[in-house]
N, C-alpha and C positions, 0 to 999 in steps of 0.2 A: 504493500500500500504506500510505502514511503516514496517509491519511485514513480508513482502514477503521474501522468502528464495529460493535459487536455490540449487538443488541437481545435482552435477556435477560428472560424472564418466569418468575416463580415462582408456582406454584399452591399456595396454602395451604388450610387447612380453613375459614378464615373470611375471608381476604383474598387477593387476587391482586395481585402487584406486577410492574411492568414498568419497565425502565430501559435507557437507552442508555449504553454503557461504551466508553471508548477504550482504546488499547493500553498506556497508562500507569496504568491502574486508576482513572481518574476517572469517577465516575458523573455524566453530563452532564444527565440528566433522570430523573424518577421519577414514576410514576403508580400509584395504588392504586385497586382496585375491591373493594367488599365482595361476598362470596359468601354468599348466604343458605343456611342449613342447613334441610332439611325433616326435622322430627322427629315422633315420636309417642310414646306411652307404652309401646311394645313394643320399644324399643331402636333404632328406625330413626333414622339420621342420614345423609341423602343429599344430594348435590348434584344439582340438575336439570341434565342434560347441556347442554341448549340455553342455559340461563342461564349456566352455567360458560363455554361457548364465547363467548357474547356478552360476558362480562366480560373474557375473554382478548383479544378483538378491541378492545374499548374501551380497555383499559389499554395495549395495544401501539400503537394509533393515537395515543393521547395522548402516550405517551413518545417516539415517533418523530417527532412534529411538529417540523419544522425540520431534521430529519436524513434525510428520506425517501430522498435519493439517495446517501447516504454509508454506509448500513447494508449490510454484506456478509453477516452471519450473523444468524439468529434461533435462540435456544437456550432451550428450556423446561426447567424443573425442577419437581418435584412431590413432594407427600407420598407416603409409602409406604402400602401396604395398601388402596389404592383398587381398586374392582372395578365394572365395568359390562359386562353382556352385550349384544352387538349382533347384529343379524341379517345376512343376506347382503349387504344394501345399506349396512352399517355404521351403521344406525339403532339407537339405544339401545332396549332392551326394557324398561327400568326406570331409576330414578335410579342415580347412582353411589354405591355403598356406601363411605363414607369410613372413615378409621381410627377414627372415633368411633362407628361403627355396632356395636351390641352383639348383633344378632340371631343371629349365628353361634354364640353361647354355647349356644343351644338344642340344637344337634346336635354340639357340640364333642366331648363324651365318646363319642358314638356312633362318630365317625370314629377317635378315639384307640384305641378298643377293637379296631379292625380293622387297625391298622398297627403295625409295630415302630418305636417312637419313636427308638431308638438308631440303627437302620439309616437312617431318614429323616434324622437329624441328620448322620450321616457323609456322606450323599450330597448334602444340600442346605445344610449348615452352618447350618440354621435351627432354633432351639429352638421347639417347638410353642406357638403362641398363637392364640386364636380370631380375632384381628385379621387373620391372614394370608389372602390370597385362596384358598389351599388349602381352608380351612375355610369361607370364604364360598361358594365354588362348591359344596361339599358341602351347605351349608344350602339353596342354591337347588335342588339335586337332590332334597332331602328335603321342602322346604316350598313351593317354587315350581317344580314339575316342568315346567309348561308353558313357563316362561321358560328353564329349563335345556335342554329339548329343542330349543327354537327358536333358541338362541344359536349363531351361527356362530363368533364369537370372544368370549373373555373378556379384557377390556382393563383397564389401570389408567387413572387420570385423565389422565396424560400421554400414554399410548398413544392415548387417545380424541382428544386435541387434535391429535396428529400425524396420525391418520387423517383428521381434518377438513381438515387442511392439504394432505395428499398423496394423499388418496383411497385410501390403503392403510395397514393397521395395521402398526406396528413397535414394538418395545420395545428396551430396552438392559439390560446385565447388572446395574447397580446396583439398578434397580427390580425386576428379575426375581429378584435375590438374596433379596428379602423376601417372595416369594410362597409359599415352601415348595415350589416346583415346578421350580426350576432346579438342575441338578447343578453344584456348585462346581468339580468336576474337569474338566468339559468345556465349561462355560458354555453348555450346551444344556439343553432341557427334559428333566426326569428321568423315566425310564420307571416307576420305582417309585411316584412320587407320582401320575403320570397314571393308572396302573393302579388306584390307590386310589379315584380319582374315576370311573373307567370312561370316560375320554376319551383322545384321542390328540393329538399336538402340532399337528395341523392346525387345532385349535380355539383355538390360542394364537398371538399375533403372532410374526413372525420376530424373533429376537434379533440386533441389529446393534451394532457398537462404539459406545461412548458418546462417544469422542473422534475419530471419523472423520466427515467430511462425508457425510451420507446422500443428499441430493438437492438439486437446485435447486428453489426454491419455485415452484409453478405460477403462471402469470399471474393466474388468478382469485383465488388466495390473496394475491398481492402487492397486487392491487387492493383486496381486502377489508381488508387491513391498512394501506393507504395507502403502500406501499413502491414504490420505483422501482429499475430497473437489475437487476444480477445479485445475487440474494439466495439464499443457501444455508441449509439447515437442518442443524444439528448436534443429535443426540439428547440430549446432555448427561447429567447424573446426577440422582439423587434429591436432595431439598432438603438433607438433612443432609450428603450428600457434597459438594454445592456449597458449603455453609457451611464444611466442613473445608478444601476447596481455597482458598476465599476468605479464610480467616484465616491461611493459610500453613502448614497442618498436613501438607502433602505431603512436607515435609522429614523425613529420617531421625531417629528418636528424639523426634519432636514429637507429643504427644497433642492431641486436639481435644475441647473440650467446647462444647456448644451449649445455652444456657439460654433456650429459648423456652417455649411452653406445656408441651411435653415437654422432655426433656433427653437428652444422649448423652455418652458417653466412648468415643472411638475413636482408633486409631492406624493410620496408613497403613503397610502392611507388604508386603514382596515375596512373601509366600506366604499361602495360606489357613491360618488357625489354628483348630482346634477345641478346645474346653475338654477338658483331660485328665480332668476330673472328670465323673461321671455327671449332675451338676446342670445341665450345658449352659448355663453362665453367659454364654458368648460366642455372639454371632450374627455370622457372618463374611459380610460383603457385598463384592462386587467393587466397586472404585472406578473406576480408570481407569489406562491406560498400564502394565498389568502389576502394579498394586498393589491390595491388598485393604484394606478398612476393618475392622479387627479391634476388637471391643469389644461394647458393648451400649447399650441405651437405657432410659430410665425414662418412665413415663406422667406423673409428677407433678413438675414443676419450676416454671416461672412460674405455672402454674395455682394453686399454693399461695398466692402473693402476691395473685393476682386474687381468690381465695376470701376471703382475709383482708380485702382491700379492699372487696369488694362485699357479702359475706354477714355479716361479723363487725363490722368497725369503721367502714365507710362513710367512708373517707378516701382521699386520693390516694396514689399510690406514694411520692411524696416524703415525705409525712407518715408513712407506714409506716416508711421508712428512718430518719427523724428520731427516731421513738419507739424504734426498735431501737438507735440510737446512744446513747441515754441510759442503757442498762443494760449490765451485764457479763454474760458467759456464766454461766448458773446451772445447777443440776441439773434443769432442765426440758427434757424431750425431746419431740419430735414425730415420729411415724411418718407420713410424708407420702403416704399411700396413698388419698387421697379418691376417686380414679377406678380403684381396683384397681391391680395392677402386673403387668408382663410376666414378671418372674422367677417361674418356676413354683414355687419354694420359698416364695414369699410368697402368690401366688394372685390370680386375677382378681377374687375377691370381697372382697379386703382393703379396709380403710377407714382413715381417719385416726384417730390416737390421741395425746392429750397424756398424758405420764407424768411424775409427780413434781409435779403442780400443787399449790401451797400458797397460803395467804392473803397472802403477801408478794409474789406474782407479779402483774405488771400487764400491760397490752397490749404494752409494749415487750418483755417477756420472751417473750410468746407469739409475737410477730412474729419475734424473733431465733431462737427455737427452730424456727420454720417454715423460716427460711433455712438453719439448721444441719442440719435434717433432710434437706433436698434435697441439701446438700453431702455428708452422710454416705452417702446413697443413691448418689451418683456415686462416692464412694470405694469402695463395694462393687464397682462396675464396674472401677475402677482396680486393685483387689486381684486381681480375676479375670484381668486382663490381665497383671499382674506374675507371678501364679502360673503362667502359661503361657510364662514366659521372654521376654516382650516388654519391652524396656527403654524407659523414658520419661524424658527429661531435662528437659523443659519442656512447658508447656501453652499452646496458643493458644485463645482463647475468642471465641465469637460469640453472637448472640442478644440479645434485649431485656434479659436479666439483667445484661449487661455495663454497663448504664447506672448500676448501683448500685456505687459504690466499696466500700461496706461488704460487700456480698455477694461481690464479687471477692476481697476480703481474707479472708473466711471460706473461700471455695473454696481459695485458695492455702494457707491454714494447715491446712485439713483434709486436703488432698492432699499437703502438704509439698513443693510444687513452685512455681517461679516461673510466673506466668501473664502472657502478653502479649496485649493487646487491640489489634486493628488499627484503623486510622483510617478505617473505612468503616461507614456506617449499615446497609447491606444486603449482608452478606458473601455471601449466596447468589447475588446477581446478579453480584458480582465474581468468584466462583468459576466460574460458568458462562462469563463472559467470558474468564477466564484460560484455561480449557479451549479456548475458541473461537480465541483468538489463537495458541495453540500449534498447533491443528489447521490453521490457515491458513499455518503456517510462519514466522510473525513471530518466534517464539521456538523455539530448537532443542529444548527440553524443558520440562517443567513446573517444574523447579527454577529455570531461568533466568527463566521467566515469573513465578514467585513472587517472586523477588528484585526484579524490576522493578515489579510491580504491587501488591504487598502492603506497606503502610506501617504501622508500629507507632505507636500513640497512647499507651498506658499500659502500665506493667509493675508487677505486684504481686509482691513478694518476701516470703515468709513469715518470721516471726520464730521463733527456736528455742523461746521460752517458749510461744508460741501453738501451735506444732506439738505440743509435749508435752501441752498442755492438751487439744487437740482429739483427740489420739491416745487419751487416756483416755476421752473422750466417745465416740469411735468404737467402742472395744471394748465399751462398755456398749450402744451402739446395735445392734451385731451380736448381743449376747446377747438383746436384746429381740426381734429378728427370728427367732430360732431357733424352729422349729416353729410359726411364725406362721400358716401356712396352715391347720393343724389347728384352731387357736384360732378363726380367722375362720369356718371351716366349722361349728364348733359354734355360734358366735354367729348365723350366718345361719339356724339352725333354731329359734332361740328365739321 
């Protein structure tokens, strides 16, 4: 048992990462493979399923080299909102529609007009967004009927990988929570949502526990991955859930933020929480071991700095931060909605806006306003959590954004809470491993596993003066977002 290792693989939208992790939380190896996105001018953003699986195999083999006989578990994690229809033989009928695929917008309103949104929210805990597989499947039914009719199963990207490894499709509750198709009260497929699509649960994979050993890896799959001995598969959780576990946010009263391309603010909680307001600001996902991940996510986080780097200033991330360090916070604000936003009060057609721009502002001000705009967006999620009586005493942070001390200081001051950053470069891999070693019985519960495997690197403590300053800024930011959806709808018709 002492030598047991976990092979964890995270499937992202542009990169796939695999690493071997030991029971003390050390990442012993790491491999990355790029995943090309197939796009067109009509909103298509697909992964080729065979290319994705080949990247999975390549990264897993490279990461496990030298550890082939010591790996006891393989644990996948993946982005939400992926969808691929497969036939009776589990062969894909088209590419995997990723979270960046926009085509479901075409039929989004048509499905909304046929369902009771409040009823669907109470049953599934999911605020309607066209990104969800519920709306993607409806789009297939309306626009690609031959694919819809031929599909035996509708799978996520992770479900597809599991089906390739086990020759049978399975899913787990954290991924299913974001489909708009799972009932949060039963953790089973929801009849109301299925009826809206005109399908039954036989066309969806079986939902199995995320933290329970699912099966032993078949010999042909072990040979494909270059593994030896007794290797079992754990279904794991979605990528944001793995990050939350990997940064230590499973503890009571600890919030999790993840600053990758997108961002999230969530809190592990012992019960499902639905927003008491009709705005449905919270999306409640099942996490693991009887806990829910209460909160929400934003489309625009690290993508804002990438846009400033590549499209505006053509400098490195370090140079962006250095420019922002040169300036004080000013009365320049940025609405960071360059890819639309999930919040239905803001809208999918929202765009980015600089407000208050004057001739004394320079690129440092613009960069810092971009950082602050993302932080204000996350605070709106935090406010929704607080409004529903969920207490947060500190924050754990993960994702590429944690590499910027300035940005972490801004987040801490805007949220008014201390932020702890763990000493691990790939928290999603650590989170999957933590879940795995708990499932093997090496730790009695996830709290014990967290204390043993998660190590803190930096702590950011907000100063009272900055808290007051950013609180004023946040109040103005909220004012700017009021009735924003209507404004963007008028703009889109110009």
